[in-house]
C-alpha positions in Angstrom: -21.3 -30.2 2.4 -20.7 -26.8 4.1 -17.2 -25.5 4.8 -16.4 -25.2 8.5 -13.6 -23.1 10.0 -10.4 -25.1 10.4 -11.3 -27.7 7.8 -9.1 -28.0 4.7 -10.5 -26.4 1.6 -12.1 -28.8 -0.9 -10.1 -29.3 -4.1 -11.0 -26.8 -6.8 -12.4 -24.3 -4.3 -11.9 -20.6 -4.8 -10.8 -18.5 -7.7 -8.4 -20.1 -10.2 -4.8 -18.8 -10.2 -4.3 -15.9 -12.6 -8.0 -15.1 -12.9 -8.9 -11.5 -12.0 -11.3 -10.1 -9.5 -14.7 -9.5 -11.3 -15.4 -6.2 -9.5 -11.9 -4.9 -10.3 -12.3 -6.0 -13.9 -15.7 -4.2 -14.2 -14.3 -1.0 -12.7 -11.3 -1.0 -15.0 -13.6 -1.6 -18.1 -15.8 1.3 -17.0 -12.9 3.6 -16.5 -11.4 2.6 -19.9 -14.5 3.8 -21.6 -14.2 7.2 -20.0 -10.4 7.4 -19.9 -9.9 10.3 -22.4 -12.6 12.4 -20.8 -11.2 11.8 -17.3 -7.7 12.7 -18.4 -8.9 15.9 -20.0 -10.8 16.8 -16.9 -7.8 16.2 -14.7 -5.6 18.4 -17.0 -8.4 21.1 -16.9 -8.4 21.0 -13.1 -4.6 21.1 -13.0 -4.6 24.2 -15.2 -7.6 26.2 -14.0 -8.6 25.3 -10.5 -9.0 28.3 -8.2 -7.6 26.5 -5.1 -3.8 26.1 -5.4 -3.8 22.8 -3.4 -6.3 21.3 -5.8 -4.1 22.3 -8.7 -1.0 20.9 -7.1 -2.8 17.6 -6.4 -4.1 17.4 -10.0 -0.6 18.2 -11.4 0.9 15.5 -9.1 -1.7 13.0 -10.4 -0.9 13.9 -14.0 2.9 13.5 -13.5 2.3 10.2 -11.7 0.4 8.9 -14.7 3.1 10.2 -17.1 6.3 9.2 -15.3 5.1 6.8 -12.7 5.1 7.3 -9.0 8.5 7.9 -7.3 9.9 4.9 -5.4 10.1 5.3 -1.7 13.1 3.8 0.1 12.7 2.5 3.6 15.7 2.5 6.0 16.1 0.9 9.3 18.3 -1.1 11.6 17.4 -4.3 13.4 19.4 -5.7 16.3 18.7 -9.2 17.3 15.1 -9.0 16.2 14.3 -5.6 17.7 14.8 -2.2 16.3 17.6 0.1 17.4 15.1 2.6 18.8 13.5 -0.1 21.0 16.9 -1.3 22.1 17.8 2.3 23.1 14.5 2.7 25.0 14.9 -0.6 26.8 18.4 0.3 27.8 17.3 3.7 29.0 14.4 2.3 31.0 15.7 -0.9 32.5 19.4 -0.5 32.0 21.2 -2.9 29.6 21.1 -6.2 31.4 22.6 -8.1 28.5 19.3 -9.7 27.5 18.9 -9.7 23.7 15.8 -11.9 23.5 12.5 -10.2 24.6 10.8 -13.5 25.2 13.5 -14.6 27.6 13.8 -11.3 29.5 
């Protein structure tokens, strides 16, 4: 029986929960074999590359591996389902007609 779009999936179909992607696993295994050599090359590039931007990127990668990547905070304001910027643009373009629901406007 073939699967048709819109039909429910048969029981037991797909990858089991918790099992990894085979391609990702193979790539990680390959990189683990060469990990020390790759790290040494990255440090060499960070210390000796002629191009300054290449050195900076290599240094950044080294620090990301040592200390972890810095977290990035996202800020925003949402008013009644639309952003403050969109609210301002709507008020500027149409005038504020009191409509707060885009579907009903």
